[in-house]
ZATIPA-94297 format. One record per residue (C-alpha): residue in one letter; x, y, z. Coordinates in steps of 0.05 Angstrom, whole numbers. Example, Ala and Ser with C-alpha at 12.3 -4.5 7.8 and 13.67 -1.06 7.14 Angstrom:
2
> a / 246 / -90 / 156
> s / 273 / -21 / 143
END
This chain:
84
> m / 2029 / 1310 / 139
> a / 2056 / 1296 / 64
> r / 1996 / 1271 / 22
> l / 2006 / 1319 / -31
> k / 2076 / 1310 / -32
> g / 2100 / 1309 / -106
> k / 2050 / 1343 / -132
> v / 2040 / 1425 / -155
> a / 1974 / 1463 / -154
> i / 1945 / 1524 / -175
> i / 1905 / 1561 / -130
> t / 1871 / 1627 / -155
> g / 1854 / 1686 / -105
> g / 1907 / 1662 / -60
> a / 1928 / 1723 / -20
> r / 1875 / 1733 / 32
> g / 1818 / 1697 / 62
> l / 1801 / 1624 / 44
> g / 1847 / 1615 / -13
> e / 1905 / 1638 / 30
> a / 1878 / 1584 / 74
> h / 1884 / 1536 / 19
> v / 1958 / 1558 / -7
> r / 1980 / 1549 / 67
> r / 1950 / 1477 / 78
> f / 1966 / 1451 / 4
> v / 2039 / 1473 / 25
> a / 2032 / 1440 / 95
> e / 2016 / 1377 / 58
> g / 2080 / 1377 / 19
> a / 2051 / 1413 / -45
> k / 2083 / 1456 / -92
> v / 2034 / 1516 / -102
> v / 2019 / 1569 / -152
> f / 1981 / 1618 / -131
> t / 1947 / 1676 / -158
> d / 1911 / 1746 / -142
> v / 1910 / 1813 / -159
> e / 1934 / 1840 / -85
> v / 2006 / 1839 / -103
> a / 2030 / 1860 / -38
> a / 1989 / 1812 / 11
> g / 2014 / 1761 / -44
> q / 2081 / 1769 / -40
> a / 2083 / 1772 / 34
> v / 2047 / 1702 / 31
> a / 2097 / 1678 / -18
> a / 2154 / 1710 / 19
> e / 2136 / 1677 / 82
> l / 2121 / 1608 / 56
> g / 2185 / 1596 / 22
> g / 2201 / 1554 / -43
> s / 2144 / 1514 / -38
> a / 2092 / 1569 / -55
> m / 2102 / 1617 / -117
> f / 2060 / 1686 / -124
> l / 2040 / 1708 / -192
> r / 1997 / 1771 / -210
> q / 1934 / 1743 / -247
> d / 1865 / 1771 / -268
> v / 1831 / 1704 / -269
> t / 1781 / 1740 / -329
> d / 1840 / 1747 / -372
> a / 1836 / 1685 / -416
> a / 1908 / 1694 / -438
> a / 1944 / 1698 / -372
> w / 1920 / 1627 / -360
> d / 1972 / 1604 / -404
> d / 2026 / 1637 / -368
> v / 2006 / 1618 / -305
> v / 2005 / 1550 / -326
> a / 2076 / 1548 / -359
> h / 2106 / 1584 / -290
> a / 2066 / 1518 / -249
> e / 2103 / 1469 / -304
> s / 2169 / 1501 / -309
> a / 2172 / 1511 / -228
> s / 2150 / 1438 / -215
> g / 2172 / 1398 / -280
> q / 2106 / 1375 / -282
> s / 2042 / 1387 / -308
> p / 1993 / 1420 / -245
> c / 1934 / 1388 / -221
> l / 1870 / 1437 / -241
END
């Protein structure tokens, strides 16, 4: 399963529930994932479990300025622009 190898994705709400399931599936398919949530402890736990392919950032998606930081982290972590 490497359909997403070489891709980078940003997933919001990735600390729990469907967002977490998406993070896990994207990583399993070979993607590097930058995922965000307001639930810091849960997000950090998921990132620690998934290792270097997943990076957690605290983000409130309603904060427009925070999006620039999320995209910048995704670009620097992967060396390419993320698939949005």
